[in-house]
C-alpha positions in Angstrom: 0.0 0.0 0.0 2.9 2.3 0.7 4.1 1.9 -2.9 0.6 2.7 -4.2 0.6 5.9 -2.1 4.0 7.0 -3.4 3.1 6.3 -7.0 -0.2 8.3 -6.5 1.7 11.3 -5.1 4.3 11.2 -7.9 1.6 11.1 -10.6 -0.4 13.9 -8.9 2.7 16.1 -8.7 3.5 15.5 -12.4 -0.1 16.2 -13.4 -0.4 19.4 -11.5 2.8 20.7 -13.2 1.4 19.7 -16.6 -2.0 21.4 -15.9 -0.3 24.6 -14.7 1.7 24.8 -17.9 -1.4 24.2 -20.0 -3.4 26.9 -18.2 -0.6 29.4 -18.7 -0.4 28.7 -22.4 -4.2 28.9 -23.0 -4.5 32.1 -20.9 -1.7 33.7 -23.0 -3.6 32.8 -26.1 -6.8 34.4 -24.7 -4.9 37.5 -23.8 -3.5 37.8 -27.3 -6.9 37.5 -28.8 -8.3 40.1 -26.5 -5.5 42.4 -27.3 -6.1 42.0 -31.0 -9.8 42.7 -30.5 -9.1 46.0 -28.7 -6.7 47.1 -31.3 -9.5 46.8 -34.0 -11.8 49.5 -32.5 -10.9 52.0 -35.3 -11.2 49.4 -38.1 -13.4 50.2 -41.1 -16.7 48.2 -41.4 -15.2 45.8 -44.0 -12.1 45.3 -41.9 -14.1 44.7 -38.8 -16.2 42.1 -40.5 -13.0 40.3 -41.5 -11.8 40.4 -37.9 -15.0 38.8 -36.7 -14.7 36.1 -39.3 -11.1 35.4 -38.2 -12.2 35.3 -34.6 -15.0 32.9 -35.4 -12.7 30.6 -37.2 -10.2 30.6 -34.4 -12.8 29.9 -31.7 -14.2 27.1 -33.9 -10.8 25.5 -34.1 -10.3 25.7 -30.3 -13.7 24.2 -29.7 -13.0 21.3 -32.1 -9.7 20.5 -30.4 -11.4 20.5 -27.0 -14.2 18.3 -28.3 -11.5 15.7 -29.5 -9.9 15.8 -26.0 -13.3 15.3 -24.4 -14.1 12.4 -26.7 -11.0 10.7 -25.5 -11.9 11.2 -21.9 -15.5 10.0 -22.6 -14.2 6.9 -24.3 -12.0 6.0 -21.3 -15.0 6.4 -18.9 -17.3 4.4 -21.2 -14.6 1.7 -21.6 -14.4 1.2 -17.8 -18.2 1.1 -17.5 -18.5 -1.4 -20.3 -15.7 -3.8 -19.4 -16.8 -4.0 -15.7 -20.5 -4.5 -16.4 -19.8 -7.1 -19.1 -17.2 -8.7 -16.9 -14.6 -8.6 -19.7 -11.8 -8.3 -17.2 -11.4 -9.0 -13.5 -12.6 -6.3 -11.0 -9.1 -6.6 -9.4 -7.6 -5.3 -12.7 -10.2 -2.7 -13.5 -12.4 -1.5 -10.6 -16.1 -0.9 -10.8 -17.0 2.7 -11.7 -18.0 5.3 -9.2 -21.5 6.6 -9.3 -20.6 9.9 -10.9 -19.3 8.2 -14.0 -22.8 7.0 -15.1 -24.3 10.5 -15.5 -21.1 11.8 -17.0 -21.7 9.5 -20.0 -24.4 12.0 -21.0 -21.6 14.6 -21.4 -21.3 13.4 -25.0 -24.6 15.2 -25.8 -23.4 18.8 -25.4 -20.2 18.1 -27.3 -22.2 16.6 -30.2 -24.5 19.6 -30.2 -21.6 22.0 -30.2 -20.0 20.1 -33.1 -23.2 20.3 -35.1 -23.5 24.0 -34.4 -20.2 25.0 -36.0 -20.6 24.3 -39.7 -23.7 26.5 -40.2 -23.2 28.8 -37.2 -26.3 27.4 -35.5 -26.9 29.7 -32.5 -29.6 27.5 -31.0 -27.5 24.4 -31.0 -24.6 26.2 -29.4 -26.7 27.7 -26.7 -28.2 24.4 -25.8 -24.7 22.9 -25.9 -23.5 25.4 -23.3 -26.5 24.9 -21.0 -26.4 21.1 -21.2 -22.6 21.1 -20.6 -23.3 22.5 -17.1 -25.9 19.8 -16.4 -24.3 16.8 -18.0 -20.6 17.6 -17.8 -19.7 19.9 -15.0 -22.3 18.8 -12.5 -21.3 15.1 -12.5 -17.7 16.1 -12.0 -18.5 18.2 -9.0 -20.6 15.4 -7.6 -17.7 13.0 -8.3 -15.2 15.1 -6.5 -17.4 15.0 -3.4 -18.2 11.3 -3.8 -14.5 10.3 -3.9 -13.1 12.8 -1.4 -13.4 10.4 1.7 -11.6 7.7 -0.3 -8.9 10.1 -1.4 -8.5 11.3 2.2 -8.1 7.8 3.4 -5.5 7.0 0.7 -3.5 10.1 1.6 -3.6 9.7 5.3 -3.3 5.9 5.6 -2.1 4.8 2.2 -5.0 2.4 1.9 -6.7 1.8 -1.5 -9.5 -0.7 -2.2 -10.1 -0.1 -5.9 -7.4 -0.4 -8.6 -7.1 0.3 -12.3 -4.1 -1.7 -13.8 -2.4 -1.6 -10.4 -2.9 2.1 -9.7 -5.3 3.5 -7.1 -8.6 4.1 -8.9 -9.4 7.3 -7.0 -6.0 8.8 -8.0 -6.6 7.9 -11.7 -10.2 9.3 -11.6 -9.1 12.5 -9.9 -6.5 13.0 -12.6 -9.1 12.4 -15.3 -11.5 14.8 -13.6 -8.9 17.6 -13.4 -8.3 17.3 -17.1 -12.1 17.0 -17.8 -13.1 20.1 -15.8 -10.5 22.2 -17.6 -11.8 20.9 -21.0 -15.4 21.7 -20.2 -14.6 25.1 -18.7 -12.6 26.2 -21.8 -15.3 24.7 -24.0 -18.0 26.8 -22.4 -15.7 29.9 -22.5 -14.9 29.6 -26.2 -18.6 28.8 -27.0 -19.5 32.1 -25.3 -16.9 34.0 -27.2 -18.0 32.4 -30.4 -21.7 33.4 -29.7 -20.5 37.0 -29.1 -18.7 37.0 -32.5 -21.8 35.6 -34.3 -24.1 38.1 -32.6 -21.8 41.0 -33.5 -21.5 39.9 -37.1 -25.3 39.5 -37.4 -25.9 43.0 -35.9 -23.4 44.6 -38.4 -25.1 42.9 -41.3 -28.5 44.3 -40.2 -27.1 47.8 -40.0 -25.9 47.5 -43.6 
């Protein structure tokens, strides 16, 4: 059990370092975009429209990348649920899922709606995607953090783990997965909001013309 605790702490430290670097990079990109937007205040109408088009394309690209990452996370959760319920592997090798993982499977819905909204700039789909992301993506993760906290506390204090995934503590693996997932969903909602703003601004300018 001591080995499990040490491995868990090492993985957590490495992951926190990785997450910190990722947040810094993405924050820098957002700052650069904001700076470019402020610098375009005196643009002519035609140039302003081009700026909104470029912003829309950039936000769409970011959303697509986040959707791919979320799909990978979703597949990992779905794989655990599937192999344990169909008894494809021993429960000693892959532990049974926590309760929060079942509602989290619905998180594929907002991602699909967001992907469908991008090609034709469908505002309705994108709004529904943002709302459902809070219900089906963020809420299960918050519930999961509370559900697994006593288990994580026991692992940290006493080095005792009762569920394992390929030899690693299941709670440590799930917390790592959740930390990545919450960032993905937060950035997805953020970029969706920025994309909506760009679409609304572009629509208003077309009406004025």
